[in-house]
Residue, then its C-alpha position, 0 to 999 in steps of 0.5 A: i478447500t473452496d476458497l482463499t483468504e487475504e491472509g493465504q488461508g484455504v477455506a472449507r466447511r465441516e458440518g456446515k461450519v467454516v474452517f480456515v486452513a493454513n497452508a491450503l489452497p482452493g481446489e485441494e483435498v487436505l487432511a487438517e488438524i484443528t488448532k482452535v475451535g470458535k463459536k462462528f469458525d474454526q482454525g486448522r492447518a493442513v498436515e497432509i495434501s492428498r490432492p494438491s492444486p496445480e497452482r501450488q508452489t514452493s515458498f521462495c523465502s525462508h521466513y515465509g509462514v512466520c513473517g506477517g509480510c507475505s501470504l501468497q507465496h505458496i500459490s503461483y503468481a497467476g493463481g494469486l492474481l485470480a484470488k485477488a480478483r475474486w476478493v475484489q468481485g466478492s467484496l463488491v457484491k457482498i458489501s455494496g451489492v455491486e455486480i461485476s464480472l470477474p475482473q483481470v487484475l493488472g499484474l507485474k513482470d517484475n514482482l520481486g524487489y519492488r518496494n522503495k520503502a522498508v520499515f523495520h522493527g528493532s528487537r534484541e536477539e542474542g545480545q545484538w540489536r537486530l532489525g526485522y518485521y512482525r511475526k504473522g498474526g501479531r507484533q512480536p519481532l522477527a529479525i530477518r535475513e532476507c526479503p525478496l520484496l526489498p531491493p538488495l541494497f536494503l538488506q545490505m544496509k540492514d546488515a551494516l546498520e546492525g553492526i554499527f548499532q552494535e559499535t555505537g549503542c543506538q537501539p532504534q525502535e524503527a529504522i526506515l529506508r527509502l530509496g530515491e533517484g540514486e539516494v537512500a533516506v534513512t530514518l531512525k525512530g528512537c535514537s537521539r540526534k547525538e546517536a544519530e550523528q554517530v551512525e550516519p558517517l559510519l553508514q556512508a563510509s560503506f554506502p555514500q548515498a545514504f543520508l540520515t533524516q529525522g523528519e524535521k522541516g528543512e530536511r534533505l528531501l528525496t527525488m522520486t519519479l513516476g512516468d515523466h515526473a519527478f517529486q520532491v518527498s520528505s521522510a514523513s511523506f506518503f509516496q507509493v512504495n512500488r514505482k512500476g505498479a503505481e505508473i500502471l495504477y495512475e494510467v488506469i486512472a487517467s483512461f477513466l478521465p472523460e474526453d473533455a477532461r482538459e475543460r474540467i478541474l480535478y479535485d485530488l483529495y488526500c493528495g499527499v505530495g500531489s503525485i496523482g493530481i500532478y500525474l493527471g495535470s496535463r490532461v485536465r484543466e487545473v488541479l485542486g488538492i487537499e491534504t492534512v499534513p502542511r509539509a506535504v502540501e508545501l512539497a505538492r505546490e513546489n512539485a506542481r510548479a516544477a511540472g508546470i501543472r496549474g494547481t492549488y493546494m489546501v492544508g486541512k482534513v478533507e472531512e472538514l474542507l470539502g463540506r465548506m467548498e462549492l464543487d464544480p458539478e462538472g469537475i472530476v473527483v479523484i480519491d485515494p483515502p487511507r485504508g480506513g476509507l471515507e469519513p461520513p462527512v466526505l461521503e455527505a459532501l460528495l453526495a451534496s455536490g452533485i459532481s459528475r464523476i469520482l475516481y476511487v482509488g481503494c486499498g482496503l476492499g472492504r472500506m472501498a466496498r462500503d463506500l461505494g455502497i453509500l454512494r450508489e444509494g445516493g445516486y451514483e453508478v459504478k461504471t468500471v473496476q479495475p484492480v492493480d497488483l501493487f503488493p505482489w505476494t501479499g494479501h493486498v490489492e488496489a482497485 
């Protein structure tokens, strides 16, 4: 086995053809059963490991291998970080032609229980409405008993909600839990308002810090903190699900600011409720944010005002607004786009602007590498790449 994929599969070659081998790690020799033969590659699973990797470990969740969440529990945390570093390096070289030395991924000391948000999917199992995740490789529901990536409170509330569903008849397609400062917002998708009104008092009887929200304007907000900043967040607003990891990431972004950043404007694209720009706001002259969700823009304005940050926030699609704006070439752009990366008009507007420095936060390595390749062709140089492990034990890495 010579490599490891983001899905946690070992990579080997048989007669020149790539074989992806489940439950195999780099450096191992395994006896594998071929489970699927394809035109370009085969798939298999390790049935016997004759030479195990020193990084191999026993998974710590009973659902591992069936649940679609984690993919790296059978390798040590240090081994997983090394694999992620290789993914970052390999993606940049293969897709964008950026040659970098193997980076060091910034990991977390506390790499369990880190998620402040859980999205549970509802399904019927043994006559009861249960909550869980999707199974690996598809969208088939899997009712769960545990999840080491969640705070214990979420699992306790999940169990309580399942009992309440049995009592009230509420059957949500999704139950979303978000943990703020001493409060938990619960959103039930697929339940009527009447059903939700039945659920809330029953849940609060055991969890008084919980409240239900249906995602409407005027709803009760959560307070989320990053560093010294507090942010008001609605149920529909994006916010980093790993607070400690996000603080590490944002400090990395701050370290990339130029020495004279206080004299420059920061353009915060895809700003959400304003977290990155506000976190950096005291280190720049002013912030201009763009976000497509109107409610998130309202909250960004309120969050900036509360933080004492000089900020202007605009509602609209980045790909539409950016092309109509005249950017200050001495300004700084920070981009944290969706997993699909940047739309072509955004890249065109950035190239036309002549902006001096772009800080790109990538959550999808392939798309990020594609975008960096286009920016390089337009005259930009990739100066520094720093990965951060925002999602330990999974196949995701931010850079």
